[in-house]
Short mmCIF file of the C-alpha atoms (twelve columns), coordinates in Angstrom:
data_MODEL
# 
_entry.id   MODEL 
# 
loop_
_atom_site.group_PDB 
_atom_site.id 
_atom_site.type_symbol 
_atom_site.label_atom_id 
_atom_site.label_alt_id 
_atom_site.label_comp_id 
_atom_site.label_asym_id 
_atom_site.label_seq_id 
_atom_site.Cartn_x 
_atom_site.Cartn_y 
_atom_site.Cartn_z 
_atom_site.pdbx_PDB_model_num 
ATOM 1   C CA . UNK A 1   -153.615 -42.432 116.613 1 
ATOM 2   C CA . UNK A 2   -152.978 -40.555 113.336 1 
ATOM 3   C CA . UNK A 3   -150.438 -42.761 111.544 1 
ATOM 4   C CA . UNK A 4   -150.234 -40.668 108.560 1 
ATOM 5   C CA . UNK A 5   -148.974 -37.662 110.732 1 
ATOM 6   C CA . UNK A 6   -146.412 -40.052 112.218 1 
ATOM 7   C CA . UNK A 7   -145.313 -41.150 108.777 1 
ATOM 8   C CA . UNK A 8   -145.161 -37.544 107.563 1 
ATOM 9   C CA . UNK A 9   -142.979 -36.476 110.613 1 
ATOM 10  C CA . UNK A 10  -140.723 -39.326 110.044 1 
ATOM 11  C CA . UNK A 11  -140.252 -38.616 106.462 1 
ATOM 12  C CA . UNK A 12  -139.396 -34.896 107.413 1 
ATOM 13  C CA . UNK A 13  -136.811 -36.100 110.008 1 
ATOM 14  C CA . UNK A 14  -135.384 -38.357 107.502 1 
ATOM 15  C CA . UNK A 15  -134.141 -35.522 105.371 1 
ATOM 16  C CA . UNK A 16  -133.596 -32.906 108.255 1 
ATOM 17  C CA . UNK A 17  -130.380 -31.526 109.518 1 
ATOM 18  C CA . UNK A 18  -129.675 -34.370 111.803 1 
ATOM 19  C CA . UNK A 19  -129.899 -37.074 109.101 1 
ATOM 20  C CA . UNK A 20  -127.532 -35.069 106.940 1 
ATOM 21  C CA . UNK A 21  -124.953 -34.772 109.916 1 
ATOM 22  C CA . UNK A 22  -124.972 -38.321 110.428 1 
ATOM 23  C CA . UNK A 23  -124.736 -39.148 106.660 1 
ATOM 24  C CA . UNK A 24  -121.627 -36.929 106.615 1 
ATOM 25  C CA . UNK A 25  -120.043 -38.640 109.479 1 
ATOM 26  C CA . UNK A 26  -120.985 -42.089 108.053 1 
ATOM 27  C CA . UNK A 27  -119.200 -41.178 104.816 1 
ATOM 28  C CA . UNK A 28  -115.987 -40.792 106.831 1 
ATOM 29  C CA . UNK A 29  -116.560 -44.144 108.450 1 
ATOM 30  C CA . UNK A 30  -117.251 -45.664 104.915 1 
ATOM 31  C CA . UNK A 31  -113.828 -44.543 103.877 1 
ATOM 32  C CA . UNK A 32  -112.221 -46.191 107.130 1 
ATOM 33  C CA . UNK A 33  -114.121 -49.635 106.928 1 
ATOM 34  C CA . UNK A 34  -116.119 -49.841 103.685 1 
ATOM 35  C CA . UNK A 35  -113.230 -49.114 101.526 1 
ATOM 36  C CA . UNK A 36  -110.121 -49.804 103.394 1 
ATOM 37  C CA . UNK A 37  -111.207 -52.409 106.255 1 
ATOM 38  C CA . UNK A 38  -110.126 -50.203 109.206 1 
ATOM 39  C CA . UNK A 39  -112.096 -50.949 112.228 1 
ATOM 40  C CA . UNK A 40  -112.888 -47.607 113.422 1 
ATOM 41  C CA . UNK A 41  -115.142 -47.758 116.767 1 
ATOM 42  C CA . UNK A 42  -114.454 -44.297 117.701 1 
ATOM 43  C CA . UNK A 43  -115.827 -41.872 114.800 1 
ATOM 44  C CA . UNK A 44  -117.673 -40.114 117.695 1 
ATOM 45  C CA . UNK A 45  -114.165 -38.997 118.888 1 
ATOM 46  C CA . UNK A 46  -113.638 -37.052 115.516 1 
ATOM 47  C CA . UNK A 47  -116.992 -35.569 115.837 1 
ATOM 48  C CA . UNK A 48  -116.189 -34.423 119.401 1 
ATOM 49  C CA . UNK A 49  -113.153 -32.666 118.603 1 
ATOM 50  C CA . UNK A 50  -114.627 -31.091 115.403 1 
ATOM 51  C CA . UNK A 51  -117.581 -29.878 117.473 1 
ATOM 52  C CA . UNK A 52  -115.207 -28.545 120.367 1 
ATOM 53  C CA . UNK A 53  -113.037 -26.806 117.727 1 
ATOM 54  C CA . UNK A 54  -115.976 -24.729 116.719 1 
ATOM 55  C CA . UNK A 55  -117.291 -24.441 120.377 1 
ATOM 56  C CA . UNK A 56  -114.042 -23.225 121.927 1 
ATOM 57  C CA . UNK A 57  -113.071 -20.925 119.283 1 
ATOM 58  C CA . UNK A 58  -116.593 -19.204 118.859 1 
ATOM 59  C CA . UNK A 59  -117.707 -19.616 122.554 1 
ATOM 60  C CA . UNK A 60  -114.490 -19.037 124.418 1 
ATOM 61  C CA . UNK A 61  -112.254 -16.889 122.140 1 
ATOM 62  C CA . UNK A 62  -114.940 -15.330 120.164 1 
ATOM 63  C CA . UNK A 63  -113.333 -16.113 116.846 1 
ATOM 64  C CA . UNK A 64  -115.149 -16.417 113.466 1 
ATOM 65  C CA . UNK A 65  -116.920 -19.655 112.950 1 
ATOM 66  C CA . UNK A 66  -114.671 -20.511 109.871 1 
ATOM 67  C CA . UNK A 67  -111.662 -20.291 112.181 1 
ATOM 68  C CA . UNK A 68  -113.672 -22.880 114.448 1 
ATOM 69  C CA . UNK A 69  -114.021 -25.245 111.438 1 
ATOM 70  C CA . UNK A 70  -110.308 -25.017 110.663 1 
ATOM 71  C CA . UNK A 71  -109.530 -25.700 114.170 1 
ATOM 72  C CA . UNK A 72  -111.713 -28.868 114.361 1 
ATOM 73  C CA . UNK A 73  -110.231 -30.116 111.228 1 
ATOM 74  C CA . UNK A 74  -106.806 -29.670 112.585 1 
ATOM 75  C CA . UNK A 75  -107.533 -31.386 115.702 1 
ATOM 76  C CA . UNK A 76  -108.965 -34.209 113.756 1 
ATOM 77  C CA . UNK A 77  -105.665 -34.512 111.773 1 
ATOM 78  C CA . UNK A 78  -103.760 -34.707 115.033 1 
ATOM 79  C CA . UNK A 79  -106.141 -37.356 116.624 1 
ATOM 80  C CA . UNK A 80  -105.645 -39.493 113.635 1 
ATOM 81  C CA . UNK A 81  -102.086 -39.287 113.664 1 
ATOM 82  C CA . UNK A 82  -102.034 -40.179 117.428 1 
ATOM 83  C CA . UNK A 83  -104.163 -43.195 116.737 1 
ATOM 84  C CA . UNK A 84  -102.692 -44.347 113.681 1 
ATOM 85  C CA . UNK A 85  -98.900  -44.227 114.269 1 
ATOM 86  C CA . UNK A 86  -98.931  -46.768 117.136 1 
ATOM 87  C CA . UNK A 87  -101.700 -48.973 115.788 1 
ATOM 88  C CA . UNK A 88  -101.772 -49.102 111.994 1 
ATOM 89  C CA . UNK A 89  -98.720  -51.327 111.784 1 
ATOM 90  C CA . UNK A 90  -100.679 -53.932 114.058 1 
ATOM 91  C CA . UNK A 91  -103.626 -56.182 113.648 1 
ATOM 92  C CA . UNK A 92  -106.909 -54.416 112.857 1 
ATOM 93  C CA . UNK A 93  -108.409 -55.205 116.336 1 
ATOM 94  C CA . UNK A 94  -105.845 -53.041 117.917 1 
ATOM 95  C CA . UNK A 95  -107.133 -50.051 116.136 1 
ATOM 96  C CA . UNK A 96  -110.883 -50.965 116.928 1 
ATOM 97  C CA . UNK A 97  -109.774 -51.194 120.768 1 
ATOM 98  C CA . UNK A 98  -107.712 -47.964 120.511 1 
ATOM 99  C CA . UNK A 99  -110.325 -45.869 118.776 1 
ATOM 100 C CA . UNK A 100 -113.300 -46.773 121.000 1 
ATOM 101 C CA . UNK A 101 -111.216 -46.265 124.209 1 
ATOM 102 C CA . UNK A 102 -109.879 -42.861 122.761 1 
ATOM 103 C CA . UNK A 103 -113.255 -41.630 122.110 1 
ATOM 104 C CA . UNK A 104 -114.452 -42.422 125.581 1 
ATOM 105 C CA . UNK A 105 -111.353 -41.048 127.213 1 
ATOM 106 C CA . UNK A 106 -111.764 -37.742 125.193 1 
ATOM 107 C CA . UNK A 107 -115.395 -37.457 126.466 1 
ATOM 108 C CA . UNK A 108 -114.322 -37.762 129.975 1 
ATOM 109 C CA . UNK A 109 -111.341 -35.315 129.575 1 
ATOM 110 C CA . UNK A 110 -113.707 -32.629 128.035 1 
ATOM 111 C CA . UNK A 111 -116.131 -33.048 131.006 1 
ATOM 112 C CA . UNK A 112 -113.476 -32.946 133.481 1 
ATOM 113 C CA . UNK A 113 -113.022 -30.173 136.035 1 
ATOM 114 C CA . UNK A 114 -109.628 -29.307 134.831 1 
ATOM 115 C CA . UNK A 115 -110.849 -28.712 131.398 1 
ATOM 116 C CA . UNK A 116 -113.769 -26.306 132.441 1 
ATOM 117 C CA . UNK A 117 -112.004 -23.001 131.512 1 
ATOM 118 C CA . UNK A 118 -112.066 -24.186 127.912 1 
ATOM 119 C CA . UNK A 119 -114.951 -26.617 127.688 1 
ATOM 120 C CA . UNK A 120 -117.145 -25.599 130.576 1 
ATOM 121 C CA . UNK A 121 -117.238 -29.218 131.775 1 
ATOM 122 C CA . UNK A 122 -120.476 -30.968 131.904 1 
ATOM 123 C CA . UNK A 123 -122.565 -27.931 131.042 1 
ATOM 124 C CA . UNK A 124 -120.908 -27.563 127.637 1 
ATOM 125 C CA . UNK A 125 -120.847 -24.417 125.449 1 
ATOM 126 C CA . UNK A 126 -123.761 -22.304 124.192 1 
ATOM 127 C CA . UNK A 127 -124.334 -19.723 121.561 1 
ATOM 128 C CA . UNK A 128 -122.265 -21.202 118.944 1 
ATOM 129 C CA . UNK A 129 -124.410 -20.544 115.895 1 
ATOM 130 C CA . UNK A 130 -124.559 -16.649 115.510 1 
ATOM 131 C CA . UNK A 131 -121.748 -16.549 113.132 1 
ATOM 132 C CA . UNK A 132 -122.983 -19.172 111.050 1 
ATOM 133 C CA . UNK A 133 -126.571 -17.886 111.008 1 
ATOM 134 C CA . UNK A 134 -125.230 -14.355 110.187 1 
ATOM 135 C CA . UNK A 135 -124.604 -15.621 106.501 1 
ATOM 136 C CA . UNK A 136 -127.911 -17.188 106.316 1 
ATOM 137 C CA . UNK A 137 -129.606 -16.271 102.985 1 
ATOM 138 C CA . UNK A 138 -132.984 -17.387 104.398 1 
ATOM 139 C CA . UNK A 139 -135.167 -15.558 106.748 1 
ATOM 140 C CA . UNK A 140 -134.842 -17.209 109.986 1 
ATOM 141 C CA . UNK A 141 -138.570 -16.650 111.133 1 
ATOM 142 C CA . UNK A 142 -140.085 -17.724 107.653 1 
ATOM 143 C CA . UNK A 143 -140.923 -21.449 106.814 1 
ATOM 144 C CA . UNK A 144 -139.830 -22.974 103.749 1 
ATOM 145 C CA . UNK A 145 -140.726 -25.970 101.633 1 
ATOM 146 C CA . UNK A 146 -143.989 -27.692 100.842 1 
ATOM 147 C CA . UNK A 147 -146.409 -30.028 102.918 1 
ATOM 148 C CA . UNK A 148 -144.739 -31.802 105.667 1 
ATOM 149 C CA . UNK A 149 -141.410 -31.008 104.209 1 
ATOM 150 C CA . UNK A 150 -141.208 -27.402 105.504 1 
ATOM 151 C CA . UNK A 151 -138.440 -26.098 107.644 1 
ATOM 152 C CA . UNK A 152 -137.307 -23.007 109.472 1 
ATOM 153 C CA . UNK A 153 -134.979 -20.769 107.776 1 
ATOM 154 C CA . UNK A 154 -132.060 -21.619 110.334 1 
ATOM 155 C CA . UNK A 155 -132.607 -25.323 109.763 1 
ATOM 156 C CA . UNK A 156 -132.937 -25.053 105.897 1 
ATOM 157 C CA . UNK A 157 -129.731 -23.212 105.941 1 
ATOM 158 C CA . UNK A 158 -128.128 -26.060 107.967 1 
ATOM 159 C CA . UNK A 159 -129.626 -28.566 105.714 1 
ATOM 160 C CA . UNK A 160 -128.393 -26.839 102.437 1 
ATOM 161 C CA . UNK A 161 -124.875 -26.733 103.836 1 
ATOM 162 C CA . UNK A 162 -124.666 -30.018 105.268 1 
ATOM 163 C CA . UNK A 163 -126.288 -32.065 102.460 1 
ATOM 164 C CA . UNK A 164 -124.160 -29.935 100.025 1 
ATOM 165 C CA . UNK A 165 -121.195 -31.244 102.070 1 
ATOM 166 C CA . UNK A 166 -122.527 -34.925 101.808 1 
ATOM 167 C CA . UNK A 167 -122.933 -34.629 98.044  1 
ATOM 168 C CA . UNK A 168 -119.459 -33.060 97.703  1 
ATOM 169 C CA . UNK A 169 -117.654 -35.742 99.863  1 
ATOM 170 C CA . UNK A 170 -119.756 -38.513 98.149  1 
ATOM 171 C CA . UNK A 171 -118.533 -37.292 94.788  1 
ATOM 172 C CA . UNK A 172 -114.903 -36.985 96.195  1 
ATOM 173 C CA . UNK A 173 -115.142 -40.593 97.424  1 
ATOM 174 C CA . UNK A 174 -116.447 -41.704 94.019  1 
ATOM 175 C CA . UNK A 175 -113.464 -39.942 92.456  1 
ATOM 176 C CA . UNK A 176 -110.993 -41.360 94.697  1 
ATOM 177 C CA . UNK A 177 -112.181 -44.760 94.568  1 
ATOM 178 C CA . UNK A 178 -112.138 -44.838 90.644  1 
ATOM 179 C CA . UNK A 179 -108.328 -43.493 90.686  1 
ATOM 180 C CA . UNK A 180 -105.118 -45.534 91.168  1 
ATOM 181 C CA . UNK A 181 -105.064 -44.171 94.901  1 
ATOM 182 C CA . UNK A 182 -108.415 -45.822 95.361  1 
ATOM 183 C CA . UNK A 183 -107.626 -49.078 93.768  1 
ATOM 184 C CA . UNK A 184 -104.652 -49.457 96.157  1 
ATOM 185 C CA . UNK A 185 -107.040 -48.770 99.225  1 
ATOM 186 C CA . UNK A 186 -109.509 -51.456 98.033  1 
ATOM 187 C CA . UNK A 187 -106.619 -53.747 97.628  1 
ATOM 188 C CA . UNK A 188 -105.556 -53.058 101.240 1 
ATOM 189 C CA . UNK A 189 -109.120 -54.222 102.345 1 
ATOM 190 C CA . UNK A 190 -108.809 -57.364 100.337 1 
ATOM 191 C CA . UNK A 191 -105.234 -58.348 101.055 1 
ATOM 192 C CA . UNK A 192 -102.799 -55.949 102.367 1 
ATOM 193 C CA . UNK A 193 -99.906  -58.442 102.109 1 
ATOM 194 C CA . UNK A 194 -100.435 -58.609 98.420  1 
ATOM 195 C CA . UNK A 195 -100.407 -54.884 98.046  1 
ATOM 196 C CA . UNK A 196 -97.457  -54.651 100.232 1 
ATOM 197 C CA . UNK A 197 -95.503  -57.318 97.835  1 
ATOM 198 C CA . UNK A 198 -96.091  -54.879 94.942  1 
ATOM 199 C CA . UNK A 199 -94.016  -52.186 96.739  1 
ATOM 200 C CA . UNK A 200 -96.795  -50.051 98.170  1 
ATOM 201 C CA . UNK A 201 -96.436  -48.419 101.544 1 
ATOM 202 C CA . UNK A 202 -99.541  -49.851 103.240 1 
ATOM 203 C CA . UNK A 203 -99.090  -47.952 106.492 1 
ATOM 204 C CA . UNK A 204 -98.921  -44.569 104.491 1 
ATOM 205 C CA . UNK A 205 -102.262 -45.406 102.698 1 
ATOM 206 C CA . UNK A 206 -103.895 -46.381 105.813 1 
ATOM 207 C CA . UNK A 207 -102.805 -43.190 107.685 1 
ATOM 208 C CA . UNK A 208 -104.100 -41.153 104.682 1 
ATOM 209 C CA . UNK A 209 -107.438 -42.736 104.855 1 
ATOM 210 C CA . UNK A 210 -107.646 -42.491 108.571 1 
ATOM 211 C CA . UNK A 211 -106.795 -38.810 108.415 1 
ATOM 212 C CA . UNK A 212 -109.266 -38.107 105.464 1 
ATOM 213 C CA . UNK A 213 -112.269 -39.944 107.222 1 
ATOM 214 C CA . UNK A 214 -111.471 -38.492 110.568 1 
ATOM 215 C CA . UNK A 215 -111.661 -34.928 109.000 1 
ATOM 216 C CA . UNK A 216 -115.062 -35.729 107.369 1 
ATOM 217 C CA . UNK A 217 -116.239 -36.983 111.017 1 
ATOM 218 C CA . UNK A 218 -114.917 -33.622 112.572 1 
ATOM 219 C CA . UNK A 219 -116.690 -31.562 109.935 1 
ATOM 220 C CA . UNK A 220 -119.950 -33.444 110.710 1 
ATOM 221 C CA . UNK A 221 -119.345 -32.583 114.474 1 
ATOM 222 C CA . UNK A 222 -118.634 -29.025 113.502 1 
ATOM 223 C CA . UNK A 223 -122.159 -28.816 111.704 1 
ATOM 224 C CA . UNK A 224 -123.719 -30.235 114.720 1 
ATOM 225 C CA . UNK A 225 -122.362 -27.604 116.864 1 
ATOM 226 C CA . UNK A 226 -123.760 -24.750 114.684 1 
ATOM 227 C CA . UNK A 227 -126.969 -26.571 114.161 1 
ATOM 228 C CA . UNK A 228 -127.698 -27.206 118.100 1 
ATOM 229 C CA . UNK A 229 -125.898 -23.881 118.834 1 
ATOM 230 C CA . UNK A 230 -124.827 -25.607 122.068 1 
ATOM 231 C CA . UNK A 231 -122.746 -28.783 122.652 1 
ATOM 232 C CA . UNK A 232 -121.743 -30.775 125.915 1 
ATOM 233 C CA . UNK A 233 -119.226 -33.711 126.106 1 
ATOM 234 C CA . UNK A 234 -122.150 -36.397 126.896 1 
ATOM 235 C CA . UNK A 235 -123.594 -36.004 123.570 1 
ATOM 236 C CA . UNK A 236 -120.554 -37.899 122.162 1 
ATOM 237 C CA . UNK A 237 -121.015 -41.211 123.785 1 
ATOM 238 C CA . UNK A 238 -120.129 -44.456 122.205 1 
ATOM 239 C CA . UNK A 239 -123.934 -44.781 121.076 1 
ATOM 240 C CA . UNK A 240 -123.394 -42.263 118.382 1 
ATOM 241 C CA . UNK A 241 -120.633 -44.562 116.801 1 
ATOM 242 C CA . UNK A 242 -122.930 -47.506 117.005 1 
ATOM 243 C CA . UNK A 243 -125.700 -45.404 115.188 1 
ATOM 244 C CA . UNK A 244 -123.137 -44.671 112.430 1 
ATOM 245 C CA . UNK A 245 -122.247 -48.273 112.073 1 
ATOM 246 C CA . UNK A 246 -125.869 -49.018 111.831 1 
ATOM 247 C CA . UNK A 247 -126.358 -46.279 109.111 1 
ATOM 248 C CA . UNK A 248 -123.505 -47.885 107.240 1 
ATOM 249 C CA . UNK A 249 -124.331 -51.355 107.380 1 
ATOM 250 C CA . UNK A 250 -127.915 -50.530 106.476 1 
ATOM 251 C CA . UNK A 251 -127.150 -48.432 103.494 1 
ATOM 252 C CA . UNK A 252 -124.329 -50.561 102.402 1 
ATOM 253 C CA . UNK A 253 -120.634 -50.614 103.293 1 
ATOM 254 C CA . UNK A 254 -118.150 -49.922 100.414 1 
ATOM 255 C CA . UNK A 255 -120.860 -47.932 98.392  1 
ATOM 256 C CA . UNK A 256 -120.651 -44.361 97.703  1 
ATOM 257 C CA . UNK A 257 -124.346 -43.554 98.527  1 
ATOM 258 C CA . UNK A 258 -124.497 -46.214 101.168 1 
ATOM 259 C CA . UNK A 259 -124.059 -43.767 104.082 1 
ATOM 260 C CA . UNK A 260 -126.522 -41.456 102.555 1 
ATOM 261 C CA . UNK A 261 -129.435 -44.115 102.053 1 
ATOM 262 C CA . UNK A 262 -128.617 -45.476 105.352 1 
ATOM 263 C CA . UNK A 263 -128.953 -42.311 107.275 1 
ATOM 264 C CA . UNK A 264 -132.245 -41.418 105.549 1 
ATOM 265 C CA . UNK A 265 -133.901 -44.852 106.411 1 
ATOM 266 C CA . UNK A 266 -132.227 -45.013 109.926 1 
ATOM 267 C CA . UNK A 267 -133.625 -41.846 111.003 1 
ATOM 268 C CA . UNK A 268 -136.991 -42.512 109.241 1 
ATOM 269 C CA . UNK A 269 -137.100 -45.797 111.350 1 
ATOM 270 C CA . UNK A 270 -136.000 -44.092 114.513 1 
ATOM 271 C CA . UNK A 271 -138.534 -41.411 114.357 1 
ATOM 272 C CA . UNK A 272 -141.490 -43.755 113.369 1 
ATOM 273 C CA . UNK A 273 -140.953 -46.217 116.077 1 
ATOM 274 C CA . UNK A 274 -140.697 -43.398 118.552 1 
ATOM 275 C CA . UNK A 275 -143.744 -41.769 117.296 1 
ATOM 276 C CA . UNK A 276 -145.760 -45.095 117.018 1 
ATOM 277 C CA . UNK A 277 -144.827 -46.191 120.625 1 
ATOM 278 C CA . UNK A 278 -145.641 -42.714 122.041 1 
ATOM 279 C CA . UNK A 279 -148.963 -42.894 120.235 1 
ATOM 280 C CA . UNK A 280 -149.966 -46.273 121.503 1 
ATOM 281 C CA . UNK A 281 -148.871 -45.275 124.959 1 
ATOM 282 C CA . UNK A 282 -150.965 -42.092 125.024 1 
ATOM 283 C CA . UNK A 283 -154.065 -44.291 123.920 1 
ATOM 284 C CA . UNK A 284 -153.480 -46.672 126.642 1 
ATOM 285 C CA . UNK A 285 -152.471 -49.619 124.577 1 
ATOM 286 C CA . UNK A 286 -149.112 -50.123 126.394 1 
ATOM 287 C CA . UNK A 287 -150.244 -49.547 130.178 1 
ATOM 288 C CA . UNK A 288 -147.182 -51.572 131.345 1 
ATOM 289 C CA . UNK A 289 -144.617 -48.976 129.936 1 
ATOM 290 C CA . UNK A 290 -143.674 -45.632 130.901 1 
ATOM 291 C CA . UNK A 291 -142.110 -42.829 128.743 1 
ATOM 292 C CA . UNK A 292 -138.415 -43.763 129.437 1 
ATOM 293 C CA . UNK A 293 -139.148 -47.348 128.381 1 
ATOM 294 C CA . UNK A 294 -139.928 -46.278 124.866 1 
ATOM 295 C CA . UNK A 295 -136.287 -45.443 123.976 1 
ATOM 296 C CA . UNK A 296 -135.150 -48.808 124.950 1 
ATOM 297 C CA . UNK A 297 -137.930 -50.492 122.893 1 
ATOM 298 C CA . UNK A 298 -137.227 -48.183 119.940 1 
ATOM 299 C CA . UNK A 299 -133.577 -49.191 119.783 1 
ATOM 300 C CA . UNK A 300 -134.460 -52.909 120.322 1 
ATOM 301 C CA . UNK A 301 -136.951 -52.507 117.374 1 
ATOM 302 C CA . UNK A 302 -134.533 -50.877 114.977 1 
ATOM 303 C CA . UNK A 303 -131.820 -53.224 116.032 1 
ATOM 304 C CA . UNK A 304 -133.966 -56.192 115.316 1 
ATOM 305 C CA . UNK A 305 -134.644 -54.907 111.863 1 
ATOM 306 C CA . UNK A 306 -130.994 -54.311 111.215 1 
ATOM 307 C CA . UNK A 307 -130.348 -58.011 112.308 1 
ATOM 308 C CA . UNK A 308 -132.851 -59.213 110.012 1 
ATOM 309 C CA . UNK A 309 -131.376 -57.059 107.177 1 
ATOM 310 C CA . UNK A 310 -127.907 -58.406 107.832 1 
ATOM 311 C CA . UNK A 311 -129.217 -61.979 107.805 1 
ATOM 312 C CA . UNK A 312 -131.128 -61.639 104.522 1 
ATOM 313 C CA . UNK A 313 -129.105 -58.891 102.809 1 
ATOM 314 C CA . UNK A 314 -125.728 -58.599 104.390 1 
ATOM 315 C CA . UNK A 315 -124.610 -56.187 101.611 1 
ATOM 316 C CA . UNK A 316 -126.980 -53.571 102.696 1 
ATOM 317 C CA . UNK A 317 -129.825 -52.017 100.830 1 
ATOM 318 C CA . UNK A 318 -127.870 -50.870 97.913  1 
ATOM 319 C CA . UNK A 319 -124.829 -53.108 98.262  1 
ATOM 320 C CA . UNK A 320 -123.816 -55.566 95.557  1 
ATOM 321 C CA . UNK A 321 -124.140 -59.116 96.757  1 
ATOM 322 C CA . UNK A 322 -121.748 -60.543 93.978  1 
ATOM 323 C CA . UNK A 323 -119.105 -57.882 94.884  1 
ATOM 324 C CA . UNK A 324 -119.471 -59.009 98.626  1 
ATOM 325 C CA . UNK A 325 -119.064 -62.575 97.954  1 
ATOM 326 C CA . UNK A 326 -115.891 -61.947 95.947  1 
ATOM 327 C CA . UNK A 327 -114.547 -59.850 98.714  1 
ATOM 328 C CA . UNK A 328 -115.230 -62.616 101.361 1 
ATOM 329 C CA . UNK A 329 -113.376 -65.209 99.076  1 
# 
C-alpha cells in the first residue's frame, strides 16, 4: 500500500474542480445560514436549476452556454421567490422543511416522464461542455501543473473559472458583510425582533439573501454541468446538501473563507479515506467488506471526524470561538 500516492491524489482532489464547485455552492449556503441564520436544507435544488438551465439551453435548444448560465440564474431567482414569499415570515423551521422538500420534489419532477422532452428524464442530458471548452485558452490534450498537481487542459480551465468565481464571491461576501447592509443581515441572525424594532424590513432583507445565495448555488450547478458535460436528476439528491453543510461547519459558518477551507479539507478527507479503504481491501486486510461497503464506511468515518470537530471546536477550523459564544448569548 503506497500511502504517499494516496496522500498525493487526495491533495490533488482537494484543489480540483469538484472541490471548487462545492466551495462555490457553500458560499451561497454561508450567506443563508452563516450570516443570516436561514436554515436552508435545499441548496442542492438551486444547484439543480442552475445545472439544468445550462443543460436545457445548450443540450435541447442549442443556445450559447452563456445564455444557459443566465437561464440558470433566472430560475434560481424564481425558485428563491417561490420558497421565500410563503415561508420567510414564519419560523425558521418552516424554511428548513420547505427547502428540503422542494429540492427533492424538483429532482423527481425533472426525472419524471412528462418532463422528458426537456430533461430527458432519468437519462439526463449530455454534450453540454463544447461551448465552454471552445473558449478554453489551454490545450485540452496537454497536462499543466507540477508534481501531483497536474491537470488536463479542460480540467484546468474549469478550475480557473470556478476558483475565480469562488474568489470573486468570497470578496463580495466580505464587502457586503462590512457594509451597512451586512450589519443588518448579521443583526437579523442575532435578534430579528430587535432589527425589526429599528424600522428595518426584515422580510425584504431575508429575501435578498435567499435570492443571492440561491444564485450562487445555481452558478455552482452550472459549473458542474460544464465540468461533467452531462447531468441527470439523480446527481442532485439531498446528500449533496448534507455535504455542503458538512463543508460549511468544517470550515466555519459565518466566516468568509470558511466554505473554501471546508471544501478543501472535506474533499481531501473523502478521497483519502476512499483510497485508504480500497488499498486495504485490495491487500486483503478487510476481507469481510466488499466494494460497495467502502462508501458507507467512508461517509461514517468523515461524519465521525465532523462530530469530533463540532464537539471540540464548534466554531469550525477557522471560526472565532469568542464571536460564536457572543452569538449564542
